[in-house]
Each structure stands twice: as C-alpha cells, then as structure tokens.
MARBA-3410 file (N, C-alpha, C, O; in Angstrom, 1 decimal):
165
83.5,86.6,38.8,82.1,86.6,39.1,81.8,86.1,40.5,81.1,86.7,41.3 ~ 82.5,85.0,40.9,82.3,84.4,42.2,82.9,85.4,43.2,82.4,85.6,44.3 ~ 84.0,86.1,42.9,84.7,87.0,43.8,83.7,88.2,44.1,83.6,88.6,45.2 ~ 83.0,88.7,43.1,82.1,89.8,43.2,81.0,89.4,44.2,80.5,90.2,45.0 ~ 80.5,88.2,44.0,79.4,87.7,44.9,79.9,87.6,46.3,79.1,88.0,47.3
81.1,87.1,46.5,81.6,87.0,47.9,81.8,88.4,48.5,81.4,88.6,49.7 ~ 82.3,89.3,47.8,82.5,90.7,48.3,81.2,91.4,48.6,81.1,92.1,49.6 ~ 80.2,91.2,47.8,78.9,91.7,48.1,78.3,91.2,49.4,77.8,91.9,50.2 ~ 78.5,89.9,49.5,78.0,89.3,50.8,78.7,89.8,52.0,78.1,90.0,53.1 ~ 80.0,90.1,51.9,80.8,90.6,53.0,80.3,92.0,53.4,80.3,92.4,54.5
80.0,92.8,52.3,79.5,94.1,52.6,78.2,94.2,53.3,77.9,95.1,54.0 ~ 77.4,93.1,53.1,76.1,93.1,53.7,76.1,92.6,55.2,75.1,92.7,55.9 ~ 77.2,92.0,55.6,77.3,91.5,57.0,77.2,92.6,57.9,77.9,93.7,57.7 ~ 76.6,92.5,59.1,76.6,93.5,60.1,78.0,93.6,60.7,78.6,92.6,61.0 ~ 78.4,94.8,61.0,79.7,95.0,61.7,79.5,94.7,63.2,78.6,95.1,63.8
80.5,93.9,63.6,80.5,93.6,65.0,81.5,94.5,65.8,82.6,94.8,65.3 ~ 81.0,95.1,66.8,81.8,96.0,67.6,82.6,95.2,68.6,82.1,94.3,69.3 ~ 83.9,95.5,68.7,84.7,94.8,69.6,84.7,95.6,70.9,85.2,96.8,70.9 ~ 84.2,95.1,72.0,84.2,95.8,73.2,85.5,95.6,74.0,85.9,94.5,74.3 ~ 86.2,96.7,74.2,87.4,96.7,74.9,87.1,97.0,76.4,86.2,97.8,76.7
87.9,96.5,77.3,87.8,96.9,78.7,88.2,98.3,78.8,89.0,98.9,78.1 ~ 87.5,99.0,79.8,87.8,100.4,80.1,89.2,100.6,80.5,89.8,99.8,81.2 ~ 89.8,101.7,80.1,91.2,102.0,80.5,91.1,102.7,81.8,90.1,103.0,82.4 ~ 92.3,103.0,82.4,92.4,103.7,83.7,91.7,105.1,83.5,91.1,105.6,84.4 ~ 91.9,105.7,82.3,91.3,107.1,82.1,89.8,107.0,82.0,89.1,107.9,82.4
89.2,105.9,81.4,87.8,105.7,81.4,87.2,105.6,82.8,86.2,106.1,83.1 ~ 87.9,104.8,83.6,87.5,104.6,85.0,87.5,105.9,85.8,86.6,106.2,86.6 ~ 88.6,106.7,85.6,88.7,108.0,86.3,87.5,108.9,85.8,86.9,109.6,86.7 ~ 87.2,108.9,84.6,86.1,109.7,84.1,84.8,109.2,84.6,83.9,110.0,85.0 ~ 84.6,107.9,84.7,83.4,107.3,85.2,83.2,107.7,86.7,82.1,107.9,87.1
84.3,107.8,87.4,84.2,108.1,88.9,83.9,109.6,89.1,83.2,110.0,90.0 ~ 84.6,110.4,88.3,84.6,111.9,88.6,83.6,112.6,87.6,82.6,113.2,88.1 ~ 83.8,112.6,86.4,83.1,113.5,85.5,81.7,112.9,85.1,80.7,113.6,85.2 ~ 81.7,111.6,84.7,80.5,111.0,84.2,79.6,110.5,85.3,78.4,110.5,85.2 ~ 80.2,110.1,86.4,79.5,109.6,87.6,78.6,108.4,87.2,77.4,108.3,87.5
79.3,107.5,86.5,78.6,106.2,86.0,78.5,105.3,87.2,79.5,105.0,87.8 ~ 77.3,104.8,87.5,77.2,103.8,88.6,77.8,102.5,88.3,77.9,102.1,87.1 ~ 78.3,101.7,89.3,78.9,100.4,89.2,78.0,99.5,88.4,78.5,98.7,87.6 ~ 76.7,99.5,88.7,75.8,98.6,88.1,75.7,98.7,86.6,75.3,97.8,85.9 ~ 76.0,99.9,86.0,75.9,100.0,84.6,77.3,99.7,83.9,77.3,99.9,82.6
78.3,99.3,84.6,79.6,98.9,84.0,79.4,97.5,83.4,78.7,96.7,84.0 ~ 80.1,97.3,82.3,80.1,95.9,81.8,81.0,95.0,82.7,81.8,95.5,83.5 ~ 80.9,93.7,82.4,81.7,92.8,83.2,83.2,93.0,83.0,84.0,92.9,83.9 ~ 83.5,93.3,81.7,84.9,93.6,81.4,85.5,94.8,82.1,86.6,94.8,82.6 ~ 84.6,95.8,82.1,85.0,97.1,82.8,85.2,96.8,84.3,86.1,97.4,84.9
84.4,96.0,84.9,84.5,95.7,86.3,85.8,95.0,86.6,86.4,95.2,87.6 ~ 86.1,94.1,85.7,87.4,93.3,85.9,88.6,94.2,85.7,89.6,94.0,86.4 ~ 88.5,95.1,84.8,89.7,96.0,84.6,89.9,97.1,85.6,90.9,97.8,85.6 ~ 88.9,97.3,86.5,89.0,98.3,87.5,90.1,97.9,88.5,90.0,96.8,89.1 ~ 91.1,98.8,88.7,92.2,98.5,89.6,92.2,99.6,90.7,92.6,100.7,90.4
91.9,99.3,92.0,92.0,100.3,93.0,93.4,100.9,93.2,93.5,102.1,93.5 ~ 94.4,100.1,93.0,95.8,100.6,93.1,96.0,101.7,92.1,96.5,102.8,92.5 ~ 95.7,101.5,90.8,95.9,102.5,89.8,95.1,103.7,90.0,95.5,104.8,89.8 ~ 93.8,103.5,90.4,92.9,104.6,90.7,93.6,105.5,91.8,93.6,106.7,91.7 ~ 94.0,104.8,92.9,94.7,105.6,94.0,95.9,106.3,93.5,96.1,107.5,93.8
96.7,105.7,92.7,97.9,106.3,92.1,97.6,107.5,91.3,98.2,108.6,91.5 ~ 96.6,107.4,90.4,96.3,108.5,89.5,95.6,109.7,90.3,95.8,110.8,90.0 ~ 94.7,109.3,91.2,94.0,110.3,92.0,95.0,111.1,92.9,94.8,112.3,93.1 ~ 96.0,110.4,93.3,97.0,111.1,94.2,97.9,112.1,93.5,98.6,112.9,94.1 ~ 97.8,112.1,92.2,98.6,113.0,91.4,97.9,114.4,91.4,98.5,115.4,91.1
96.6,114.4,91.8,95.9,115.7,91.9,96.1,116.3,93.2,95.8,115.7,94.2 ~ 96.7,117.5,93.3,97.1,118.1,94.6,95.9,118.2,95.6,96.2,118.1,96.8 ~ 94.7,118.4,95.1,93.6,118.6,96.0,93.1,117.2,96.6,92.4,117.2,97.6 ~ 93.5,116.1,96.0,93.0,114.8,96.4,94.0,114.0,97.2,93.7,112.9,97.6 ~ 95.2,114.5,97.4,96.2,113.7,98.0,95.8,113.2,99.4,96.0,112.0,99.7
95.3,114.1,100.2,94.9,113.8,101.5,93.7,112.8,101.6,93.7,111.9,102.4 ~ 92.8,112.9,100.7,91.7,112.0,100.6,92.1,110.6,100.2,91.8,109.6,100.9 ~ 92.9,110.5,99.2,93.5,109.2,98.7,94.3,108.6,99.8,94.2,107.4,100.1 ~ 95.1,109.4,100.5,96.0,108.9,101.6,95.1,108.3,102.7,95.4,107.3,103.3 ~ 94.1,109.0,103.0,93.2,108.6,104.1,92.5,107.3,103.8,92.3,106.4,104.7
92.0,107.1,102.6,91.3,105.9,102.2,92.1,104.8,101.7,91.6,103.7,101.5 ~ 93.4,105.0,101.5,94.2,104.0,100.9,94.3,102.7,101.7,94.3,101.6,101.2 ~ 94.3,102.8,103.0,94.4,101.7,103.9,93.1,100.8,103.7,93.2,99.6,104.0 ~ 92.0,101.4,103.3,90.8,100.6,103.1,90.6,100.1,101.6,90.1,99.0,101.4 ~ 91.1,100.9,100.7,90.9,100.6,99.3,91.8,99.5,98.8,91.4,98.8,97.8
93.0,99.3,99.4,93.9,98.3,99.0,93.8,97.2,100.0,94.4,97.2,101.1 ~ 93.0,96.2,99.7,92.9,95.0,100.6,91.5,94.8,101.1,90.7,94.0,100.6 ~ 91.0,95.5,102.2,89.8,95.1,102.9,88.5,95.3,102.0,87.6,94.4,102.0 ~ 88.5,96.3,101.2,87.3,96.6,100.3,87.5,95.9,99.0,88.6,95.9,98.4 ~ 86.4,95.4,98.4,86.5,94.8,97.1,86.3,96.0,96.1,86.0,97.1,96.4
86.5,95.6,94.8,86.5,96.6,93.7,85.2,97.4,93.7,85.3,98.7,93.5 ~ 84.1,96.8,93.9,82.8,97.4,93.8,82.7,98.5,94.9,82.3,99.6,94.6 ~ 83.1,98.2,96.1,83.0,99.2,97.2,84.0,100.3,97.0,83.7,101.5,97.4 ~ 85.2,100.0,96.5,86.2,101.1,96.2,85.6,102.1,95.2,85.7,103.3,95.3 ~ 85.1,101.5,94.1,84.5,102.3,93.1,83.4,103.2,93.6,83.3,104.4,93.4
82.5,102.6,94.4,81.4,103.3,95.0,81.8,104.4,95.9,81.3,105.5,96.0 ~ 82.9,104.1,96.7,83.4,105.1,97.6,83.9,106.3,96.9,83.5,107.4,97.2 ~ 84.7,106.1,95.9,85.2,107.3,95.2,84.1,108.0,94.3,84.1,109.2,94.2 ~ 83.2,107.2,93.8,82.1,107.7,93.0,81.3,108.7,93.9,80.9,109.7,93.4 ~ 81.1,108.3,95.2,80.2,109.1,96.1,81.0,110.3,96.6,80.4,111.3,96.9
82.3,110.1,96.9,83.0,111.2,97.6,83.5,112.3,96.7,83.5,113.5,97.0 ~ 84.0,111.9,95.5,84.6,112.9,94.6,83.6,113.8,94.0,82.5,113.3,93.6 ~ 83.9,115.0,93.8,83.0,115.9,93.1,82.8,115.6,91.6,83.7,115.1,91.0 ~ 81.6,116.0,91.1,81.4,115.8,89.7,82.0,116.9,88.9,81.4,118.0,88.7 ~ 83.2,116.7,88.4,83.9,117.7,87.6,85.0,117.0,86.9,85.5,115.9,87.2
85.4,117.6,85.8,86.6,117.1,85.1,87.8,117.5,85.9,88.0,118.6,86.4 ~ 88.7,116.5,86.0,89.9,116.7,86.7,91.1,116.4,85.8,91.1,115.4,85.0 ~ 92.1,117.2,86.0,93.3,116.9,85.3,94.5,117.0,86.3,94.6,118.0,87.0 ~ 95.3,116.0,86.3,96.4,116.0,87.2,97.6,115.5,86.3,97.6,114.5,85.7 ~ 98.6,116.3,86.3,99.8,116.0,85.6,100.5,114.7,86.2,100.7,114.7,87.4
100.8,113.8,85.4,101.5,112.5,86.0,102.9,112.9,86.5,103.7,113.4,85.7 ~ 103.1,112.5,87.7,104.4,112.8,88.3,105.3,111.6,88.1,104.9,110.5,88.6 ~ 106.4,111.7,87.5,107.2,110.5,87.3,108.7,110.9,87.8,109.1,112.1,87.7 ~ 109.4,109.9,88.2,110.7,110.1,88.6,111.6,110.4,87.4,111.4,109.9,86.3 ~ 112.7,111.1,87.7,113.6,111.4,86.6,114.7,110.4,86.6,115.3,110.1,87.6
114.9,109.8,85.4,116.0,108.9,85.3,117.3,109.7,85.0,117.4,110.2,83.9 ~ 118.1,109.8,85.9,119.3,110.6,85.8,120.6,109.7,86.0,120.7,109.0,87.0 ~ 121.5,109.7,85.0,122.8,109.1,85.2,123.6,110.1,86.0,124.2,111.0,85.4 ~ 123.7,109.9,87.3,124.4,110.8,88.1,125.9,110.8,87.9,126.5,111.9,87.9 ~ 126.4,109.7,87.5,127.8,109.5,87.3,128.1,109.0,85.9,127.2,108.3,85.3
129.2,109.2,85.4,129.6,108.7,84.1,129.5,107.2,84.1,130.1,106.5,85.0 ~ 128.8,106.6,83.1,128.6,105.1,83.1,130.0,104.4,83.0,130.1,103.3,83.5 ~ 131.0,105.0,82.3,132.3,104.3,82.2,132.9,104.2,83.6,133.6,103.2,84.0 ~ 132.8,105.3,84.4,133.4,105.3,85.7,132.7,104.3,86.6,133.3,103.6,87.4 ~ 131.3,104.2,86.5,130.6,103.3,87.3,131.0,101.8,86.9,131.2,101.0,87.8
131.1,101.6,85.6,131.6,100.2,85.2,133.0,99.9,85.7,133.3,98.8,86.1 ~ 133.9,100.9,85.6,135.3,100.8,86.1,135.3,100.4,87.5,136.0,99.4,87.9 ~ 134.6,101.1,88.4,134.6,100.8,89.8,133.9,99.5,90.1,134.3,98.7,91.0 ~ 132.9,99.1,89.3,132.2,97.9,89.5,133.2,96.7,89.2,133.2,95.7,89.9 ~ 134.0,96.9,88.2,135.0,95.9,87.8,136.1,95.8,88.9,136.5,94.7,89.2
136.5,97.0,89.3,137.6,97.0,90.3,137.2,96.4,91.6,138.0,95.6,92.2 ~ 136.1,96.8,92.1,135.6,96.3,93.4,134.9,95.0,93.3,134.5,94.4,94.3 ~ 134.6,94.5,92.1,133.9,93.3,91.8,132.5,93.3,92.5,132.2,92.5,93.4 ~ 131.7,94.4,92.2,130.4,94.6,92.8,129.4,95.0,91.7,129.8,95.1,90.5 ~ 128.2,95.2,92.1,127.2,95.6,91.1,127.4,97.1,90.8,128.1,97.8,91.5
126.7,97.5,89.7,126.8,98.9,89.3,126.1,99.9,90.4,126.6,101.0,90.6 ~ 125.1,99.4,91.0,124.4,100.2,92.0,125.4,100.4,93.2,125.5,101.5,93.7 ~ 126.1,99.3,93.6,127.0,99.5,94.7,128.2,100.4,94.3,128.7,101.2,95.1 ~ 128.6,100.3,93.0,129.6,101.1,92.5,129.2,102.6,92.6,130.0,103.5,92.9 ~ 128.0,102.9,92.3,127.5,104.3,92.4,127.5,104.8,93.8,127.8,105.9,94.1
127.2,103.9,94.7,127.3,104.2,96.2,128.7,104.5,96.6,129.0,105.5,97.3 ~ 129.7,103.7,96.1,131.1,104.0,96.3,131.5,105.4,95.8,132.2,106.1,96.5 ~ 131.1,105.7,94.6,131.4,107.0,94.0,130.8,108.1,94.9,131.5,109.1,95.2 ~ 129.6,108.0,95.3,129.0,109.0,96.2,129.8,109.2,97.4,130.0,110.3,97.9 ~ 130.2,108.1,98.0,131.0,108.2,99.3,132.3,108.8,99.0,132.8,109.6,99.8
133.0,108.5,97.9,134.3,109.0,97.6,134.2,110.5,97.3,135.2,111.2,97.6 ~ 133.2,110.9,96.7,133.0,112.3,96.3,132.7,113.3,97.5,132.6,114.5,97.3 ~ 132.4,112.7,98.6,131.9,113.5,99.8,133.1,114.4,100.3,132.8,115.5,100.7 ~ 134.3,113.9,100.2,135.4,114.8,100.7,136.6,114.7,99.8,136.6,113.9,98.9 ~ 137.5,115.6,100.0,138.7,115.7,99.2,139.6,114.4,99.2,140.1,114.0,98.2
139.7,113.8,100.3,140.5,112.6,100.5,139.9,111.5,99.6,140.7,110.8,98.9 ~ 138.6,111.3,99.6,138.0,110.3,98.8,138.1,110.5,97.3,138.4,109.6,96.5 ~ 138.0,111.8,97.0,138.2,112.2,95.5,139.6,111.9,95.1,139.8,111.5,94.0 ~ 140.6,112.3,95.9,142.0,112.0,95.6,142.2,110.5,95.5,142.9,110.1,94.6 ~ 141.6,109.7,96.3,141.7,108.2,96.2,141.2,107.7,94.9,141.8,106.8,94.3
140.0,108.3,94.5,139.4,107.9,93.2,140.3,108.2,92.0,140.5,107.4,91.1 ~ 140.9,109.4,92.1,141.8,109.8,91.0,143.1,109.0,91.0,143.5,108.6,89.9 ~ 143.6,108.6,92.2,144.8,107.8,92.3,144.4,106.4,91.7,145.3,105.8,91.0 ~ 143.3,105.9,92.0,142.8,104.6,91.5,142.7,104.6,89.9,143.2,103.6,89.3 ~ 142.2,105.7,89.4,142.1,105.8,87.9,143.5,105.9,87.3,143.7,105.3,86.2
144.4,106.6,87.9,145.8,106.7,87.4,146.5,105.4,87.5,147.3,105.0,86.6 ~ 146.2,104.6,88.5,146.8,103.2,88.6,146.5,102.4,87.4,147.3,101.6,87.0 ~ 145.3,102.6,86.8,144.9,101.8,85.6,145.3,102.5,84.3,144.9,102.0,83.3 ~ 146.2,103.5,84.4,146.7,104.1,83.2,145.9,105.1,82.5,146.1,105.4,81.3 ~ 145.0,105.7,83.2,144.2,106.8,82.7,144.9,108.1,82.7,145.6,108.4,83.7
144.9,108.9,81.7,145.5,110.2,81.7,144.7,111.2,82.4,143.5,111.0,82.8 ~ 145.3,112.4,82.7,144.6,113.4,83.4,143.3,113.9,82.7,142.3,114.2,83.2 ~ 143.4,114.0,81.3,142.3,114.4,80.5,141.2,113.3,80.6,140.0,113.7,80.7 ~ 141.5,112.0,80.6,140.5,111.0,80.7,139.9,111.0,82.1,138.6,110.8,82.2 ~ 140.7,111.2,83.1,140.1,111.3,84.5,139.2,112.4,84.6,138.1,112.3,85.2
139.5,113.6,84.0,138.6,114.7,84.1,137.3,114.5,83.4,136.2,114.8,83.9 ~ 137.4,113.8,82.3,136.2,113.4,81.5,135.3,112.4,82.4,134.1,112.5,82.4 ~ 135.9,111.5,83.0,135.2,110.5,83.8,134.6,111.1,85.1,133.5,110.6,85.5 ~ 135.2,112.1,85.6,134.7,112.7,86.9,133.6,113.8,86.7,133.1,114.3,87.6 ~ 133.3,114.1,85.4,132.3,115.1,85.1,130.9,114.7,85.6,130.0,115.4,85.5
END
C-alpha cells in the first residue's frame, strides 16, 4: 500500500529537462542554417562554443576553406567567442551545409615485427626505426644491408620475405 502511494506521487512529479551544452554540430547549425543570434544562446552553449573546432569543421567544406583561412588569424586569439560567433553568423550564407570530415589514414607502412626488430637492434624508438627502414629501402644497397641484418639474427629467407612485405 505504501509503495503504491509512493509510485503515484512519483508519477505526479513534473519532469525536469536536463539541458545539455550544444555540440559542435549544434553550433554549426546555429551559425549557418538556423542563424541563431548569440544573445539567444544559453550560458552553457556560450561556454561550449569553441572557435578552434568551428574553424576546423568549416574548413572541411571546400567552398569555405579560403574564408576560414583568412579569418583564422583573428578567430584564434584576438577575438573572443562572442565576436567569432557573430563573425561567422554574419558572413556565412543561410543554408544547410555538409562537409565530409577529412581524417588522416592510419597506415602501418612497415611490418610491426620488422619495426620492433630494428628498434631493438639500434636501441631507438619505433618512429626512428621506421625512418631507418625508409632510408634503407631507398636503394638496393640499403635493402641488402637490411636483409643481411635480418639473416645475422637467424631469420630464414621465407621469414625475411614476410617481414619486408
């Protein structure tokens, strides 16, 4: 009986909405599509506005690269968030924009075992080891030296071929 009373009371309570800060996509939409003025943003939204991220995302759009590049020296540093927001709000056209995010490709250029082997041999970092491999692969003499080094440590021709792929 008491449990029923408690649950009824819980159902009658008004729901509280949790206001989350605007995401980068919300800010981009506010600047371009919605054209929401700075004064109507909440305090949380104002704090979450990041000129760096806005520049980064806007620069992914091929038509805006030059504009972002031109204004970047002012938007990062001298101008505060409010003025950066207003600048882009006033300059950018009112339209929906889509720009595919450009990201770098994470490529293992060389066999990780070969990189670790050379890092251990030369007692250096893996990054330096990759640089050594790049230099050795530039010409036939360097490649032969790498093969000779691998044979010194007892690797068979089949293993060497696998490591150099």
